[in-house]
Residue frames relative to the residue before (quaternion, step in Angstrom):
aa qw qx qy qz dx dy dz
X 1.0000 0.0000 0.0000 0.0000 0.00 0.00 0.00
X 0.6568 0.5141 -0.3129 0.4542 3.56 0.96 -0.88
X 0.6371 0.5242 -0.3321 0.4571 3.59 1.00 -0.76
X 0.6245 0.5327 -0.3391 0.4597 3.59 1.03 -0.73
X 0.6566 0.4989 -0.3089 0.4738 3.59 0.95 -0.85
X 0.6636 0.4904 -0.3021 0.4773 3.58 0.93 -0.88
X 0.6246 0.5384 -0.3354 0.4556 3.59 1.02 -0.81
X 0.6773 0.4855 -0.2932 0.4685 3.59 0.87 -0.95
X 0.6252 0.5397 -0.3371 0.4518 3.57 1.04 -0.79
X 0.6806 0.4765 -0.2956 0.4716 3.59 0.83 -0.94
X 0.6526 0.5106 -0.3194 0.4598 3.60 0.93 -0.83
X 0.6808 0.4850 -0.2886 0.4669 3.60 0.89 -0.91
X 0.6648 0.4894 -0.3100 0.4717 3.57 0.91 -0.86
X 0.6233 0.5350 -0.3384 0.4590 3.59 1.03 -0.72
X 0.6471 0.5108 -0.3192 0.4674 3.58 0.97 -0.82
X 0.6607 0.5045 -0.3100 0.4613 3.60 0.92 -0.88
X 0.6621 0.5011 -0.3098 0.4633 3.57 0.89 -0.90
X 0.6466 0.5074 -0.3164 0.4737 3.58 1.00 -0.76
X 0.6607 0.5154 -0.3013 0.4550 3.54 0.97 -0.87
X 0.7202 0.4254 -0.2423 0.4916 3.59 1.05 -0.75
X 0.6374 -0.5965 0.3093 0.3771 3.58 1.24 0.25
X 0.5980 0.5410 -0.3713 0.4601 3.58 1.16 0.55
X 0.0287 -0.8660 0.4990 0.0168 3.59 0.62 1.10
X 0.6033 0.5571 -0.3805 0.4254 3.64 1.04 -0.57
X 0.6716 0.4666 -0.2951 0.4941 3.57 0.97 -0.82
X 0.6086 0.5550 -0.3437 0.4511 3.57 1.08 -0.73
X 0.6407 0.5406 -0.3244 0.4382 3.59 0.95 -0.89
X 0.6204 0.5426 -0.3453 0.4487 3.60 1.02 -0.72
X 0.6857 0.4758 -0.2859 0.4709 3.56 0.94 -0.87
X 0.6257 0.5168 -0.3461 0.4708 3.59 1.03 -0.65
X 0.6332 0.5146 -0.3316 0.4737 3.59 1.04 -0.74
X 0.6276 0.5226 -0.3321 0.4719 3.60 1.04 -0.74
X 0.6333 0.5211 -0.3261 0.4701 3.58 1.03 -0.79
X 0.6365 0.5150 -0.3251 0.4733 3.60 1.00 -0.78
X 0.6492 0.5211 -0.3211 0.4516 3.58 0.96 -0.82
X 0.6785 0.4883 -0.2880 0.4672 3.60 1.07 -0.72
X 0.7970 0.0589 -0.0048 0.6011 3.60 1.00 -0.82
X 0.1286 -0.8690 0.4736 0.0631 3.58 0.39 1.24
X 0.6919 0.4646 -0.3011 0.4634 3.63 1.15 -0.25
X 0.5609 0.5975 -0.3899 0.4199 3.59 1.25 0.10
X 0.3761 -0.7974 0.4358 0.1811 3.57 -0.44 1.25
X 0.5588 0.6385 -0.4003 0.3461 3.62 1.07 -0.56
X 0.6559 0.5025 -0.3186 0.4645 3.60 0.93 -0.82
X 0.6226 0.5288 -0.3392 0.4666 3.60 1.05 -0.71
X 0.6374 0.5304 -0.3212 0.4575 3.55 0.96 -0.89
X 0.6792 0.4915 -0.2911 0.4608 3.58 0.88 -0.97
X 0.6615 0.4998 -0.3102 0.4652 3.59 0.94 -0.85
X 0.6529 0.5092 -0.3195 0.4608 3.60 0.93 -0.83
X 0.6488 0.5108 -0.3097 0.4714 3.57 0.95 -0.88
X 0.6685 0.5011 -0.2985 0.4614 3.58 0.92 -0.91
X 0.6317 0.5166 -0.3338 0.4718 3.60 0.97 -0.78
X 0.6250 0.5329 -0.3309 0.4646 3.58 1.06 -0.72
X 0.6480 0.5154 -0.3105 0.4670 3.59 1.00 -0.82
X 0.6821 0.4796 -0.2790 0.4762 3.56 1.11 -0.68
X 0.5130 -0.6459 0.4174 0.3815 3.57 1.26 -0.19
X 0.5044 0.6230 -0.4239 0.4216 3.58 1.30 0.29
X 0.0454 -0.8803 0.4719 0.0140 3.52 0.69 1.15
X 0.6553 0.5035 -0.3330 0.4541 3.58 0.92 -0.75
X 0.6344 0.5090 -0.3264 0.4816 3.59 1.06 -0.76
X 0.6326 0.5345 -0.3273 0.4550 3.57 1.02 -0.83
X 0.6620 0.4939 -0.3082 0.4721 3.58 0.90 -0.88
X 0.6279 0.5367 -0.3331 0.4546 3.58 1.01 -0.76
X 0.6544 0.5008 -0.3084 0.4752 3.59 0.97 -0.86
X 0.6777 0.4794 -0.2981 0.4712 3.59 0.88 -0.90
X 0.6211 0.5370 -0.3381 0.4599 3.57 1.06 -0.73
X 0.6357 0.5148 -0.3201 0.4780 3.60 1.00 -0.82
X 0.6624 0.5053 -0.3023 0.4632 3.56 0.94 -0.89
X 0.6467 0.5219 -0.3190 0.4558 3.56 0.98 -0.83
X 0.6522 0.5030 -0.3138 0.4724 3.58 0.92 -0.88
X 0.6592 0.4996 -0.3081 0.4700 3.57 0.97 -0.84
X 0.6491 0.5280 -0.3292 0.4377 3.60 0.97 -0.79
X 0.6230 0.5353 -0.3419 0.4565 3.58 1.15 -0.52
X 0.6846 0.4771 -0.2737 0.4783 3.59 1.22 -0.48
X 0.7457 0.3363 -0.1920 0.5422 3.58 1.23 -0.36
X 0.5411 -0.5864 0.4825 0.3614 3.53 -1.26 0.31
X 0.3907 -0.7287 0.5034 0.2507 3.62 -0.76 0.94
X 0.2476 -0.7158 0.6293 0.1741 3.52 -1.27 0.52
X 0.6996 -0.4712 0.2949 0.4490 3.63 -1.13 0.29
X 0.7315 0.4191 -0.2575 0.4722 3.62 0.96 -0.74
X 0.7607 0.3089 -0.1802 0.5417 3.60 1.20 -0.27
X 0.1636 0.8372 -0.5089 0.1156 3.54 0.88 0.87
X 0.6047 -0.5518 0.4360 0.3740 3.52 -1.22 0.52
X 0.6045 0.5770 -0.3529 0.4209 3.55 1.05 -0.75
X 0.6401 0.5170 -0.3247 0.4664 3.62 1.01 -0.77
X 0.6655 0.4967 -0.3038 0.4670 3.56 0.93 -0.88
X 0.6616 0.4985 -0.3082 0.4677 3.59 0.89 -0.91
X 0.6506 0.5206 -0.3185 0.4519 3.59 0.92 -0.86
X 0.6744 0.4806 -0.2973 0.4752 3.59 0.89 -0.90
X 0.6334 0.5313 -0.3246 0.4595 3.57 1.01 -0.81
X 0.6741 0.4924 -0.2949 0.4649 3.58 0.90 -0.89
X 0.6361 0.5260 -0.3332 0.4557 3.61 0.99 -0.79
X 0.6765 0.4825 -0.2912 0.4741 3.56 0.94 -0.87
X 0.6129 0.5422 -0.3427 0.4615 3.57 1.05 -0.73
X 0.6365 0.5160 -0.3227 0.4738 3.59 1.01 -0.80
X 0.6334 0.5247 -0.3296 0.4635 3.57 1.01 -0.79
X 0.6417 0.5215 -0.3242 0.4595 3.57 0.98 -0.82
X 0.6608 0.5074 -0.3099 0.4580 3.57 0.93 -0.86
X 0.7460 0.3771 -0.2092 0.5074 3.58 1.07 -0.71
X 0.4059 0.7516 -0.4554 0.2509 3.60 1.24 0.05
X 0.5921 0.5657 -0.3785 0.4314 3.59 1.10 -0.49
X 0.7033 0.4446 -0.2608 0.4896 3.56 1.10 -0.67
X 0.5395 0.6370 -0.4033 0.3749 3.58 1.22 -0.30
X 0.3809 -0.7168 0.5307 0.2438 3.57 -0.92 0.87
X 0.5982 -0.5832 0.4189 0.3558 3.53 -1.16 0.61
X 0.6052 0.5850 -0.3630 0.3997 3.61 1.10 -0.53
X 0.6519 0.5186 -0.3206 0.4510 3.61 1.17 -0.36
X 0.5848 0.5861 -0.3730 0.4188 3.59 1.21 -0.28
X 0.3956 -0.6762 0.5661 0.2564 3.54 -1.12 0.70
X 0.0186 0.7987 -0.5994 0.0495 3.56 -0.74 1.08
X 0.2936 -0.7298 0.5864 0.1932 3.54 -1.30 0.31
X 0.2761 -0.7508 0.5700 0.1875 3.60 -0.69 1.00
X 0.7605 -0.3830 0.2617 0.4543 3.58 -1.26 0.02
X 0.7019 0.4833 -0.2869 0.4375 3.64 0.94 -0.76
X 0.5399 -0.6744 0.3735 0.3379 3.61 1.26 0.01
X 0.5475 0.6026 -0.4132 0.4078 3.61 1.21 0.04
X 0.4674 -0.6928 0.4603 0.2994 3.60 -0.89 0.81
X 0.0619 -0.7733 0.6299 0.0370 3.53 -1.14 0.71
X 0.2514 -0.7434 0.5925 0.1817 3.56 -1.21 0.29
């Protein structure tokens, strides 16, 4: 029960941090959620998406690939469907292929003071 509460806390805090423009901190919480419940696909989806926002496309693809492999071993639920994982994986893969054309101004970065910039 305690792990479930901690998992939800990390997942919720990661979503809030991502929403407020702190994807690096959000990624840490999503990774903590994965460590607490490694078979739950939602945390993988959030971490992969966040890595994509940070421009860490290869890491994002690796996370989505792990989630996809895991989804093939488990029965999907409506909120954790294989289709969602495949769609997110394909979107990130497209971003990786187009990353050479992406301008640096579109990447989310953190300066020394910790405030997000674009």
